[in-house]
FIPAFI-822274 format. One record per residue: residue number from 1; x, y negated, z of N, C-alpha, C, O in turn; residue in three letters. Coordinates in pm, 1 decimal, m for minus. Layout:
N
  pos       n_u       n_v       n_w      ca_u      ca_v      ca_w       c_u       c_v       c_w       o_u       o_v       o_w  code
  NUM         X         Y         Z         X         Y         Z         X         Y         Z         X         Y         Z   ALA
...
***
This chain:
83
  pos       n_u       n_v       n_w      ca_u      ca_v      ca_w       c_u       c_v       c_w       o_u       o_v       o_w  code
    1    1791.3     825.4   m1345.9    1792.5     761.0   m1215.5    1650.0     728.0   m1170.4    1616.5     746.0   m1053.3   GLU
    2    1565.2     679.4   m1263.4    1427.1     648.8   m1229.3    1355.5     773.7   m1179.1    1282.7     768.3   m1080.0   ARG
    3    1376.0     886.4   m1247.7    1311.5    1010.9   m1207.3    1365.2    1060.3   m1073.3    1289.1    1115.3    m993.8   ALA
    4    1492.9    1042.2   m1046.8    1552.0    1087.9    m921.5    1485.4    1021.7    m800.9    1476.5    1082.8    m694.4   ALA
    5    1439.4     899.4    m815.9    1370.8     830.0    m706.7    1234.7     890.6    m677.2    1176.9     863.9    m571.9   ASP
    6    1182.5     971.6    m768.3    1050.2    1031.8    m751.2    1056.4    1173.4    m695.2     953.2    1239.8    m684.8   ASN
    7    1175.3    1220.8    m658.9    1192.6    1356.5    m607.4    1231.8    1354.7    m460.9    1292.2    1258.9    m412.5   TYR
    8    1196.7    1461.6    m390.9    1241.2    1480.7    m254.0    1291.7    1624.1    m239.0    1242.7    1715.3    m305.7   MET
    9    1389.6    1643.0    m151.3    1445.9    1774.7    m126.7    1418.1    1813.3      16.9    1438.6    1734.6     109.3   MET
   10    1371.2    1935.7      34.3    1341.5    1987.8     166.9    1425.6    2112.2     191.7    1424.5    2205.2     111.0   LEU
   11    1498.2    2114.4     302.5    1577.1    2230.9     341.8    1501.4    2306.1     450.3    1454.6    2247.4     547.9   ASP
   12    1490.4    2437.9     431.2    1416.9    2520.8     526.3    1509.3    2622.3     591.5    1610.9    2662.2     534.5   PHE
   13    1472.1    2662.8     710.9    1544.9    2766.0     782.4    1541.4    2894.5     699.4    1439.7    2925.9     637.6   GLU
   14    1650.5    2967.1     698.1    1656.0    3091.3     622.5    1721.0    3075.9     486.3    1719.6    3169.7     406.6   GLY
   15    1777.8    2959.8     458.1    1852.2    2940.4     334.3    1770.5    2897.8     214.5    1815.7    2915.3     101.3   GLY
   16    1652.0    2842.6     234.4    1568.9    2798.1     122.0    1572.0    2646.2     109.1    1572.4    2574.1     208.9   ALA
   17    1574.1    2599.2     m14.9    1567.9    2457.1     m46.1    1462.8    2437.2    m154.0    1458.1    2512.7    m251.1   THR
   18    1378.4    2335.9    m137.5    1275.8    2303.9    m236.4    1298.7    2161.2    m284.9    1315.7    2069.0    m205.1   VAL
   19    1298.7    2144.8    m415.5    1307.7    2012.9    m478.5    1174.9    1990.8    m549.9    1136.6    2071.1    m634.9   LEU
   20    1104.5    1883.3    m516.6     976.1    1858.5    m579.4     951.1    1709.8    m597.0    1001.4    1627.6    m520.4   LEU
   21     873.3    1676.2    m698.2     839.2    1535.5    m718.0     732.5    1493.4    m617.8     634.3    1564.9    m597.5   PRO
   22     751.2    1378.6    m555.7     649.5    1326.9    m464.4     564.8    1219.9    m532.7     467.4    1171.0    m475.5   HIS
   23     602.2    1184.4    m654.1     525.2    1087.7    m733.0     534.4    1130.9    m878.9     643.9    1148.9    m932.1   ARG
   24     419.0    1147.4    m943.3     415.2    1187.7   m1083.4     360.8    1074.0   m1168.0     252.9    1021.3   m1141.0   LEU
   25     435.3    1037.1   m1269.2     393.2     930.8   m1360.2     308.9     993.2   m1470.6     362.0    1065.4   m1555.0   ASP
   26     179.7     967.1   m1471.6      87.7    1027.3   m1566.8      46.8     931.1   m1677.6     m42.8     963.2   m1755.8   GLN
   27     108.7     815.8   m1686.6      61.9     711.6   m1776.9     132.9     706.6   m1910.8      99.0     622.7   m1994.3   HIS
   28     230.5     793.7   m1934.2     308.7     785.9   m2057.1     297.2     915.2   m2135.7     312.5    1023.9   m2080.0   HIS
   29     270.2     903.6   m2265.1     264.8    1019.8   m2352.5     382.4    1024.2   m2448.0     416.4    1131.1   m2498.8   ASP
   30     445.1     910.7   m2473.6     554.3     903.6   m2570.0     686.4     941.6   m2509.3     694.0     985.7   m2394.6   GLY
   31     790.2     923.9   m2587.6     924.3     956.2   m2541.1     982.8     847.2   m2452.9    1076.0     872.7   m2376.6   ASP
   32     929.7     726.8   m2462.1     983.5     614.4   m2385.7     885.0     569.0   m2279.4     764.5     564.4   m2304.5   GLU
   33     934.4     535.5   m2161.3     853.3     479.1   m2055.1     871.0     327.9   m2055.1     954.1     275.2   m2129.1   THR
   34     794.5     258.7   m1973.6     805.4     113.1   m1963.8     945.1      71.7   m1921.0     993.3     m34.6   m1960.1   GLU
   35    1011.2     155.7   m1840.0    1144.8     123.1   m1791.5    1252.3     164.9   m1891.7    1370.9     143.9   m1866.3   GLU
   36    1213.0     224.3   m2006.3    1310.2     264.6   m2105.9    1358.8     407.3   m2090.4    1444.8     451.5   m2166.7   GLY
   37    1305.6     480.8   m1993.0    1347.5     619.0   m1972.6    1257.0     716.3   m2045.0    1168.8     676.6   m2121.1   GLY
   38    1279.6     842.3   m2020.7    1203.0     947.1   m2086.3    1092.7     997.2   m1995.1    1111.3    1004.2   m1873.6   SER
   39     978.4    1032.2   m2051.8     869.4    1092.1   m1974.4     855.4    1237.5   m2016.2     745.1    1283.4   m2045.7   SER
   40     965.4    1309.4   m2018.7     966.9    1445.5   m2069.8     907.0    1547.1   m1974.1     886.9    1662.0   m2013.4   SER
   41     878.2    1510.4   m1852.1     814.2    1602.5   m1759.8     877.5    1604.4   m1622.8     959.8    1519.5   m1588.5   GLY
   42     836.2    1705.7   m1543.3     877.2    1714.8   m1403.8     915.2    1857.6   m1370.8     873.2    1951.2   m1438.8   TRP
   43     995.4    1874.3   m1265.7    1042.5    2006.1   m1223.7    1015.2    2023.8   m1074.7    1036.7    1932.4    m995.0   VAL
   44     967.4    2142.7   m1038.6     963.5    2185.1    m899.3    1054.9    2306.1    m890.6    1041.0    2400.7    m968.1   THR
   45    1148.3    2303.2    m796.6    1249.9    2406.9    m789.8    1258.6    2465.3    m649.2    1256.9    2391.9    m550.4   SER
   46    1268.0    2597.5    m641.1    1291.5    2668.6    m515.2    1423.8    2741.1    m528.9    1443.0    2819.6    m621.7   LEU
   47    1514.3    2715.1    m437.1    1646.0    2778.2    m433.8    1655.2    2852.5    m301.4    1641.3    2792.1    m195.1   ASP
   48    1678.9    2984.5    m307.4    1676.1    3064.6    m185.8    1790.1    3164.5    m187.7    1806.2    3239.6    m283.9   TRP
   49    1869.7    3165.4     m80.7    1980.4    3260.2     m67.0    1959.4    3338.1      62.6    2013.9    3301.1     166.6   THR
   50    1880.6    3446.1      57.0    1852.3    3521.3     179.7    1965.5    3613.8     222.8    1964.6    3663.4     335.5   PRO
   51    2061.2    3637.6     136.6    2173.5    3726.9     168.0    2280.9    3709.3      63.1    2331.2    3599.0      42.2   GLY
   52    2315.8    3818.7      m3.1    2420.8    3812.9    m104.6    2369.9    3762.1    m239.7    2450.2    3721.6    m323.7   ARG
   53    2241.2    3763.5    m261.6    2183.1    3720.6    m389.1    2115.6    3584.5    m372.1    2045.1    3560.3    m274.2   ILE
   54    2138.8    3496.4    m469.5    2073.7    3364.2    m470.6    1966.5    3365.5    m578.8    1992.1    3405.2    m692.5   ARG
   55    1847.4    3322.2    m542.7    1735.4    3314.3    m635.7    1699.9    3167.9    m658.8    1703.7    3087.0    m566.0   TYR
   56    1666.2    3135.1    m779.7    1619.1    3000.1    m810.3    1501.7    3011.4    m906.6    1511.1    3078.1   m1009.6   GLN
   57    1391.6    2946.1    m872.6    1273.1    2940.7    m957.8    1250.6    2794.7    m993.8    1242.2    2708.9    m905.8   VAL
   58    1240.9    2766.6   m1123.6    1213.9    2631.3   m1172.7    1082.8    2631.3   m1249.3    1067.3    2704.7   m1346.9   ASP
   59     989.6    2550.1   m1205.7     861.9    2532.1   m1274.1     865.3    2395.3   m1338.6     865.1    2293.4   m1269.5   ARG
   60     868.5    2392.4   m1472.3     876.3    2266.1   m1545.4     741.3    2238.0   m1610.8     683.9    2323.3   m1678.5   LYS
   61     692.3    2116.3   m1588.7     565.3    2075.5   m1647.5     588.2    1958.1   m1741.3     689.0    1888.2   m1732.6   VAL
   62     493.3    1938.2   m1830.4     502.2    1828.9   m1926.2     473.0    1696.0   m1857.5     417.6    1693.1   m1747.5   MET
   63     510.1    1586.7   m1922.1     486.7    1454.2   m1866.5     360.7    1390.9   m1923.3     292.6    1449.2   m2007.6   GLY
   64     331.3    1271.9   m1876.1     217.1    1195.2   m1925.6      84.4    1262.4   m1896.2      67.4    1325.6   m1792.0   GLY
   65      m8.8    1248.5   m1988.0    m142.3    1305.1   m1968.0    m144.0    1456.2   m1983.5    m245.3    1519.7   m1954.3   THR
   66     m33.8    1515.4   m2028.9     m23.1    1661.4   m2042.2      36.0    1724.0   m1916.1      87.1    1835.9   m1920.0   LYS
   67      29.0    1652.5   m1805.7      92.2    1691.4   m1679.9      53.2    1831.3   m1633.3     135.0    1901.6   m1573.9   LEU
   68     m69.7    1872.2   m1659.5    m115.4    2003.5   m1612.5     m61.5    2118.2   m1698.7     m78.5    2235.0   m1664.0   LYS
   69       2.7    2085.4   m1809.6      54.9    2188.6   m1898.1     188.9    2241.0   m1851.1     281.4    2163.0   m1828.5   GLY
   70     200.8    2370.8   m1836.3     326.9    2433.6   m1796.9     418.9    2440.4   m1918.3     382.3    2497.1   m2021.2   LEU
   71     537.7    2382.9   m1906.4     634.6    2387.8   m2015.4     716.6    2516.2   m2006.3     725.1    2590.8   m2103.8   ARG
   72     777.3    2542.9   m1890.1     852.3    2667.5   m1870.5     846.0    2708.1   m1722.8     822.1    2626.2   m1634.0   THR
   73     868.2    2837.0   m1700.6     883.6    2892.2   m1566.3    1006.0    2982.5   m1573.3    1005.7    3082.2   m1645.6   LEU
   74    1111.5    2947.9   m1497.9    1239.1    3018.2   m1508.5    1278.5    3078.0   m1373.7    1263.9    3014.7   m1269.2   GLU
   75    1328.3    3200.1   m1378.4    1381.4    3266.6   m1259.1    1527.3    3300.0   m1284.5    1560.0    3364.4   m1384.2   LEU
   76    1615.1    3256.6   m1195.1    1758.1    3287.6   m1202.5    1796.3    3367.5   m1079.8    1746.2    3342.5    m970.1   SER
   77    1885.8    3464.4   m1098.7    1930.6    3548.7    m990.2    2082.7    3566.8   m1007.3    2127.9    3621.4   m1108.0   GLU
   78    2160.6    3521.0    m908.8    2307.0    3532.8    m916.0    2360.1    3575.4    m779.2    2290.7    3565.8    m677.9   VAL
   79    2484.4    3622.7    m779.0    2549.0    3655.1    m652.4    2562.4    3528.1    m569.7    2601.2    3424.7    m624.1   GLN
   80    2532.1    3531.9    m441.4    2536.7    3414.1    m355.8    2672.5    3345.8    m354.0    2679.2    3223.1    m347.7   GLY
   81    2780.2    3422.2    m359.4    2915.7    3364.1    m358.0    2947.6    3290.1    m487.1    3032.4    3200.9    m487.3   ALA
   82    2880.0    3326.1    m599.0    2902.7    3262.5    m727.9    2821.2    3135.5    m746.5    2845.6    3059.4    m840.1   ASP
   83    2725.6    3112.0    m659.1    2633.7    2998.4    m675.4    2699.2    2867.1    m641.5    2635.4    2762.2    m650.1   ALA
***
């Protein structure tokens, strides 16, 4: 829930949606934050359905002082009706 407050979703014309953090907590390196949550990292996601195929790209980065480190970059491609 704490992390959800740090994200914003933008819907664009043409069937694209972007989910991105508008605030990054860079002060925690451990598994626990001051609020008792996890500082496991952040995600920026692009979801785009230009036709019959839906594409999703997720860029996951590490949390804390390792924020600039890329954890994973994932591309998903599914039929738009199945999404």
